[in-house]
N, C-alpha and C positions, 0 to 999 in steps of 0.2 A: 370219805377219802377222795382223792383226785386220781382217776384211773385213765391211763393212756390205753386206748383200744385200737389196735390195728385192724384194718379191714372192716371198719364199723359201718360202711355202706353196703356190705354184702348181706347175704341171707341170715346166717347165724349172728354175725357181728352186729347187725342192726337190731336184732332182738335183744342182745346184751346191752347195747346203747340205750334203747328205750327203757328197759328195766332198771338200768343203773341210774338214769336220770330220775325216773319215778321214785326210786329209793332215796333220792337226795344226794347222790354222789356227783361230784364234778367229773365231766367226761371230756377227754380230748380225743376226738375221732381222727385217726390218721389213715387216709385212704388214697390210693393212686387213681381211683375211679377208672378201673379197667372195664372190660365189656360186661362183667357180671355185677358190677357195683351200680347202685342207683341211689342218688341223694333223696329220692322220694321215699325210700325205706325209713328215713329218720325225720321226715317232714314234721311229725308230731312233736319233736323236741327241739327243732332248729332254733326257735325263738326263746328257748329257756336260757336264763343267765348261767346255768350250770353246764351248758354245752358249748364246745369250741370245735371247729373243724379245721384240719390241716391237710391240704391236698399235697401228698408227698409219697415217694417211693421208698419202701423200707430198705431197698438196696443202695440208696443214696446216703452214704455215711455222713456227709456234711449236713444234709437236711435233718437226719436223725439227731445229730449232736445239737443242732440249733433248737429243735423242738424240745428235747429234754431240758436244755438250759433255760429256755423261755417258759416252759410249762411246769417244770418241776413236779412231775407226777409222783404219787405215793405208791403206785402199782402199775404194772403193765399186764394187759390181757392180749396175747398175740394170736389173732385169728386170720390175719392177712395171708392168703395162699391161693395158688392155682389149685383148683379142687375137682375138676371133672375128668374122670378116668378116660373117657373117649378122647378128649382133647390131648391127654398125656400120651396116648398111643400115637396120635398123628403128629404131635409136636412136643417131644419131651424136654427140649431145651428151656422153654419158658418155666417149666416146673422145677428144673434144676436151679435156674437163676433165682426165682422168687422164693421157693420153699427152702432152699439150702443156703445160698449166698445171702438172701434177704434176712433169714433168721440169724445167721452169724453176724451180719451187720447190726441188726437190732440188739442182739445180745451184747455186743461191744459198746454200743451207745448206752444201754441200760447199765452195764457194768461201770462205765465211766461216770455216769450220773450218780449211781449208788455209792461208789467210792468217794466221789467229790462231796457228797452229803455226809460223809463220816460213817458210811455203812449202817444206816438205820435198821434196827431189827424188824421194824414194821414193814419194810419194803418187800414187795412180792413181784416175781416174774412168772406169770401163769401162761404156760404154753398149751394151746388147744389143738389136739390132734385127733386121729381117727382110729377106729378099730381095724381098718384095712392093713395097718402095719403088721398085724398078727398073721396075715395070710388067710388060708381057707380052712374051714372046718368040714368034717364029714357029717353024717346024719346025727351024731351025738357030740356032746361036750359043749363047753362054754369058754370064751376068752376070759382069763383072769389077768390081774396085773403082773403075774409071773409068767404068762405065756411067752415063749420065745418069739422074737420077731422073724417074720418070713414073708416080706412083701412080694407081690407078684406083678405089679404094674409100675410104670414109671411114676405115676402119682403116688402110690403107696410107698415106693422106695424113697422118693423125695421127702415124704413126711416122716418115714422112719429115720432118715438122716437128720432131719431137723430135731426130732425127739432126742437123738443121741447128742447132738450139739448142745441142747439145753441142759441135759444132765451133765455133760462135760464141763460147762461153765459153772454149774453148781459145785461139782467136785473140785475142779481146778482153782477156781477163783472165789469160791464161797458164795456166789450169787444166790440169793434166796429164791429158789424155784419150786414150782409145782407143775405137774403135767396131767392133762386129762385126755382120755381117748374115748370117743363117743361112737355110737352106732348111727345108722342112717337117719338124718333129720328130714322132717317134712313140715309143712304148714304155710302160713301167709308169707308173702314176699319171696317165695322160692323161684329162682330164675328159671325161665321156661325151657330148659334143656334137660332137666332131671325127670325121673320117671313119673311122679305123680302130677306135676304140671303138664307134662306131655300128654298123659291120659286125658286130663280135663280139657285142655285146649284143643287137642286133636278131635276129641269127641264133639265139642261144641261146634267145630267147623266141619264136621262130617268127614274127617280124614281118617285114614288108617291109623290104628294105634299099634306101633311096632313093639314087639316083645322078643327079646333075645332067646334063641334056642327053643327050649320047651317051656320056658317060664317058671321052671321049678327051683331056680336059685332062691335061697332064703336070706332075708335080711331082718334085723331087729329094728323096728321103727320107733323113732323118738320125736315127739312133738317139739318144735323148735322153742316154744316158750318155756316148756319144762326144762329143756337143755339150758337155756339162758339162766333160769333160776339155779340150776345145779352149778353152773360155772361161777356165778357170783357167790354161791355157798362155799365152793372150794377156795375161791380167792380169800374169803373172810376167815374160814375155819380149817382149811386143809393144812396138814402137817408138812413142813418144809422138806423138800427132797422126795416127796411121795408122788405116786401115780394113782389116779382114780379113774376107773372105768365107769362110763355113764351110758346106761341103756334104757330102753323104753319098756322092757318086759313085754314085747309085742312082736314075736317072730311070725313071719308070714312069707310064703312064696310070692315071687313077683306076680305070677298070674292071679293069685288070690287077691292081691292089692288091686290089680287091674279090674277084676270082676267086681270087687266091692265098690270101687269108684264109679264104674259103669252103672251099678244098681242105684247108687245115690243120684246119679244124673237122670236115670229113668224116672225116679220119684219127682225130681224137680223139673224135668223137661219130658214129660210122657209122650208128647207129640213126636219126639225124635227117637223114642225107644223102639227096640232095645239097642243100647249103645254098644253092647258087647259084640254085635255083628261086625264092628270095625276092627276087632282084634286080628292082628296079622303077625304070625311068627316069622322071624327073620334070622339070618345067619348069626350065630352066636359071636360075641365079642372075644377077641384073642385073650387068653389067660383069665377068663371070667371065673372068679372065685365062686365056689358052690354055695357056701353058707357062712354067715357071720352071726354070732350070738354072744351077748355080753352077760357076764356075771357081775351085777352091780351091787353085790352085797357089801363091799367095803365102804362105798359112799353112803349106803343106807345105814350101816351099823355105826360108822364113825361120825358121820356128819348129819345124820337124820334126814337124808333126802331120798325121795322116791318120786317117780312120775305121777302126775295127777290125772292124766287122761288115758283112757283106753284107746286102742287103735280105732275103734268104731267112732268114738266121740271126736277124736282128732281128725279123722278123714271127713266126717260130717262138717266140722268147722272149716276145714281147708276148702272143701268144695264150695261151701257157702261164700267164703271169702273171695274166691276167684270169680264166682258169679256176680258178686257185688262190687268188684273192683276192676272192671274192664278198662277204666282209664289208667290203671297201673300197667297191665300187661299188653294192651294193644300197641302202645308205642314200642315196646320191646320186640314184639313179633315183626314190626315193620323194619327192624334193622336187618341188614344183609347177613344171612347165615344163621340167625337166631331161630331156634325152633326146628331146625332141620336135623339136629343130632338125634340119635336114638334116646339118649338120656336115661339109660337103665342102670347107671352106676350108683 
């Protein structure tokens, strides 16, 4: 099929682009190229005849209408979003604009295209969201597809709004939609503001590794390539109107992740060991959700998808990738303001 992928130069979006092209799908990558986007993320497929790039803002209705008319996609995978919790606290306006207005604009463009094509039954609008829309768990329990929404940050509130918009376009206009909500992603090409890249890059530079509060906040970690496989599986096989939670079956406290990454770096750079001497506990983030954990049994039972990597395997691959790809992250760290965020979202 021909898939229009928004945010395809971002972290998760680029993994989807690479896998989709490898699987033989045509891909139209629509990306505004904001600070977290990087064309280098899709360099491996740039010269493929299956790949097309459109630099455009999903909030631009005219641009979206043109792209749908010219490219005539069979499906949409919507990943473009402002996604960093810390940044949403400092500047919520951009999150409201992109994640809510942008999603509504894209939905209208997709609806116009779908209706103009005679409402083909094979068309899909796949909206990619986060488990953060469900709020915070205590020590027990798991998020399911029926968990009530309870967003706690401007970021998660904006994503919850976009989820509701997508479902509304499905119910009101009959647009063929599916929604996925994922746990914390990690892996290659992760922008250097998030927790795991911050650990690796700060440790390599001998800088303090900042950890919010006591570091006991729990996340379920999902390797990004596993997530991309799950997303393409849902696009092909997911039931219309349904939501699928995607998790990594890998719960861990933030401090446990920090210490595991430091141990991997100790093995690979023993002359700088122990790297955990750099751990520094800092003032907690406002509204910091205590625990996220995904029940991914629905996608397992209905679509036969499960993550392939354990957290230890994924972290090892991730550390090795950053060590082998200085030419990717060094230019990013040179940008003003990049790498200075705490990045524990």
